[in-house]
N, C-alpha and C positions, 0 to 999 in steps of 0.2 A: 460248462465252460471251464478250461484250464486255468488254474491260478497262477502256475509257473510258466513261464516262456518256454516254446520247444527250443530244440537244440538249432533248428534252423532259424529263428527268430533271434537267437543270441547271436549266431552266426552274422546275420543281418546287420544288427546292431554294430557289431565289432567292425564290419567292411565299410559301413557306411560313416560310422564315428573316424575310421582312417581318413576317408576321403574328406570329410569336413575340416578335420585339424591340418590336412594338406593345404587347405586353403585358408581358413581361419578368419580371425575378426578382421584382421587388419586388410586382407583383401577384401572382405564385405565392405567396410567402410570406404576404402578407395573407390569402389564402384560406385557408392552412393554419392561420394565428393564428385566423381566424373559425370554423375547424371546419366548413368547407364544401367543396363542390367547385368547381372552376374553370367555373363555368356559363357566364360569358360567353365565355371563350376557346373552349369546347366548342362552343357555339352559332354563334360565327362560322367554325370550323373546318369545321362540319357544312355551314354555309350555302355555303361557297365549295367543298364537294364533297371535302373531305380526307380524312372520316372514312371514307367509303365508297368510297374510290378503288380498292379492292382487290375490290369486290363486283360482281357482275354487271350490265351496263347494262340489262338487261330488268327487272331489280328495283331499278332507282333508284341503281346504283352506278356507279361510273367506268370499270368494265371492265377494270382493271388488275389489279395482283396484289400479293403480299407485297413486292416489289421497291418498289413505289411508296409503299406504306404505311409501309414501314420508313424510307423518306426523310422522310416528314412527321412522324415519331416522333422522328428523330434531329434533325432541324432544330428542332423545337420543343424539345427537350432543350437544344441549343447556345445557344438564346436564354434558357434558365434556367426554361422553364416546360413541363415534359414532361406528358403526360396519360398516366397509368397506365392507364386504363381501355381506352385503344386497344389494347393488349397483349391484353386478354380480348374486349371486345366486338365489335369487327370482326374481329380476327386471329384468335381461335380460336374464337369464337361463330359468327359471320359466316361462316367458312370453312367451319366443319362443317356448317351449315346449307345453304351454297351447293353444297356437294358431294354431300351424302348427304340432305339433309331432303326432305319431300313437298313437292308443289307447292303446298299449303295452307301449310305452316310457312316455305317461301320468300316466299310473298305476304304472310303475317302479319308476318315478321321483318325480312326482308332490307331493305325499303325504309326502315322506321323505324330500323333499325341504321345505314344508310347518311345518313340525314339528321339524325341524333341526337337525335331525338325519343323513342327508346326505347332502352335499353342492356340488357346481359345480361352478368351475373357467370359465374364458372366455378369448380365445385367439384369437386377431385379428392383433394387430401391429407386424410389422416385421423392421428388422433393415434398411430395404432399401424402407419401404412402411409404413410411419407414418400417416400423414393425407390421402393420396391417397392411398383409399383402392383398386383401380384398378390396383395397381402395385403389389398386393399380389402374391408371388410366390409359396407359400404352394400349392401344387397339389394334386389332388385326381384322380386315375385312376382304373378304373375296372380290377379286373383279370377274364379274360374270362373263365378260368377253373373253377372257384368257385363261381363268382359272388361277391367275397369279393372286398372291397375298400383297397388301397394302398395309404397311405399319406406320403407325402414328404416335407419338408420344415422347417423353422424357425420362431420361436415367441420370442417377447421380451416384457418386462413389463407386465408380467402377474402376477395377484395378487393372492395369496394362493393355489398355486398349490401342495405344500406341505400337506397341510390339506384338499384338496378338494377330493371327492372320483371321480370325473372326469373333464375333460375340455371342454367346447363347442368351438370346433376350427374351425375358418372360413378358408376354403380352397377354392380351384377352380377347376371346373370339365369343361371339353370341351363340348361346345354344338354341339350336331351331326348335326343340321341344318345348323349353321354359322361357325364352327370351332372355335369361340370365346370362350375365359374363360369367366365363370360366377361363382359367390361366391354361396358356398354351406355349411352347417353347419353339423359337425359330432361331435357326443359324444364320446370322446376316454377317458376310464378309466385310473386311474393313473397309475396302474401298467402294462400298456400294453407294450409288448417286442417292442422295437425301441423308445419307448417315453421317452425321456431324460431330465432332467431339471438341470439347474445350477443356484444357488442363485446369484443375482446381489448385489453388495455391495453399497446399499444407505447412504447416509447421511441424513436420514430421519426417524423419531421415530414414527414406526408403528407396530402394532402387526402382520399384513399381510405383508410377505416378498414377493419381487419381483422376478421374475425368468424369465431366458431365456430357450426357449424350442427347443429341436431338434426332428423332426420327421424323422426317416431314415425307409422308406418303412413300415411304421406301418400298419399293417393288421388289419384291422376292419370288422365285419360282415355287410352284406347288409343293417341291419336294424340299423346301426349306423347313417345313414343318416337322419337328422330332415327335416321333410316337402318334399315338391316337389322339386325334382331336378332341374325343369325348373323355380322355382319362383323368383329366385336369389337375387335382391336387395330387393325385398318386404319384405322377411323373415329376411333379415340381418337389416334392418332398423327398424322392428318390436322390435328387441331389443336395438337398439341405441338410439332410441327416448326415452324410458324409462330409459337408462344410463344416459342421459343429465338432465333429470329430477331428478332423483336420485342424481346426482353429485351435481345440484343445492341445493337440501335438505341438503346434506352433508356440502355445503358450508356456508349456511344459520345458519345450527346449530352451526358450528364452530363460525362463526362471533357473533351469539347471546350470545354464552359461554363467548368468549372474551370480549364483550361489557358489559355484566353483571358484570364481574370481575372488570373492569374499573370503571362503574358507583358505585358500592359497596365501591371502594377504594375512589373515588373522593367525596363522601359524607361523608365519616369518616376522610380522611386525613386533618389535619388543620396545615395551614402555616400562620403566621401572624394573628392569631386569628380567622381564618375564614376556613372553609372547602374549598379546593381547587375548588370543583365541582361549588362554588359560582361564581367563575370567567369565564367569557363568553369564554375566550381563553381556557379554559378546556371543558366548557358544550358545547359550539356550535358543536366543531368538533364530539363529541359524540352524540349529537342530529342529526347531518347529517349521521353519521353511523347508527344510529336507522331506519333513514327514508329509507336509501339505501337499508338496509335489509328488511323492509316492502315492498317495491317497488318490491325488487327482488322476495319475498314470492308471491307477487299476480300474476307475471307472471309465476312463478312455479305453481301455482294453476290453471292458465289457460290452460297452457301446458298439465297438468295432466287430467284436465277434457276434453279437446278435445281428447286425446288420450284414455280415458275412453269411449267417446262417439264414437269411431270408425273412427275419423277424423285423418287420419294418417299425411295427406298433412299439414292441420292445425297445428297438433301437433309437426311436424317437425320443422317448422318456429318458434313456441312459445317454443319448448325445446331449442333449439339453443339459443334464446333470454333468456331465462330464466338461462340457464347455464352461459351465458356472465356476465348478470347482478348480478347474484349471486356470482361468483368467484371476480367480481371486488368490490362488497360489503364486502365480507370476508376478502379480501386483506386490505382494508382500516380500517375495523373495528378492525382487529388484530393489525395493525400497530399503530392506535390510542390508543388502549389499552394500549400495551406496552409502548407507549410514556407517558402515563398518569400516569402511575405508576413509571417512571423514571427509576432508578436501580433496584428497585423491580420487574420490569417488566420482567427482566432477570434473576431471582432467580427461583430455583426450586418450592419453597413454592408455588408460585401463578400460575404456570402451564400455562405461556402464552408463554415463549420464543419458546417452541417447535412448537408453533402453526405458527411461521413466516413462516418456509419452508413447513408446511403442507398446509397454505393457498396459498402460491404461487403455489402449485400442482394443485390447483383448476382452475388456469389460463391456466394451460398446457394441462391437462389431463381430459376427454378422447379426448377432441378436444381444439385446441388453439383458444385463442380470435380472432387471425389474419384469421384463416379459418372460424370463425363465422362471421366476418366481410365480408368476402369474399360472403358466403352464403347468408346474407342479401342484400349486394349490388347487388348481381346478382338474386338471386331467388325473392326477394322481390321488391327492387326497379327497377329491369329490366335493371340495368346498364351492360356495355358489360363485358364478362368474361375475368380475365386477368391471368388464367392459364388453 
């Protein structure tokens, strides 16, 4: 694995950073206040080929991987305008369809996901099945008369369902050989009868809203199933590992934005004839935040490299570690940035206060830090399983 980024990756960072700073935090804040998605930024990012950089060239993408897509999201975040749906639409859904979808599904969805004209949400979490995906109760059964699928269940904390053209739903089907339920993935168009949504009232400033979904005998054609009915967890984690990597990119970008604001303020703000950044009580915590973010980025790059190389097992471990490290680094960077600015850190002018809640989310979703520690202690260290 290369430790130093290639010239192509450096050029991608520079180009995306320029786009991000063209819009900036003020634009992003305005879209949130207006209760709408960042449509203009999404469209321009798509036009420049950034949204589909990870998708196959033969289906309209850039032919890259999660390594490139994570750079895009990180740099947009560092400019103060991250696009949350990038975690879901091209990273999770696009990757799963590219790897396991039928040729018809690839032709239908991948070019549109790549050029941004269509988006797809992702529904896995349930009221009684958060971290434990084995407790998912959304079930899919065949209609013997037609061959259609019938989906029934509930999902919560699904981002952007109202603006997405479809949602990739994780359900469970019965294995004919064992009788046990196994996970399967279904594409559910937004306006399918029986597919209902309710907005969750969140104390979180984000353009993308959170929804609870109810599926009441939602009828889907046979070709709504993505991939092999018997592949189960393999297909599911093909989407979850990129999700963790992209969440790390989201958190690192957010942390970098907050840190940059704090450094600029500490360099210019003068008290007792000296910039406050000249005092170690201010400078050292900011330096530590920078180190933590850089270390988290290295693990994120490792995870993305392993995933793009086809090492799903190695990528799973690294993606969990990257997500953990990035979330911790982001929370600390945002907290220290707000503290550096004092009262100004809570004003709308500097755009940091809203990041306090957003940074905290990175510790919770899509998997909590405690579950990551469970994973590492059990899978990596070989300690007895506690759950």
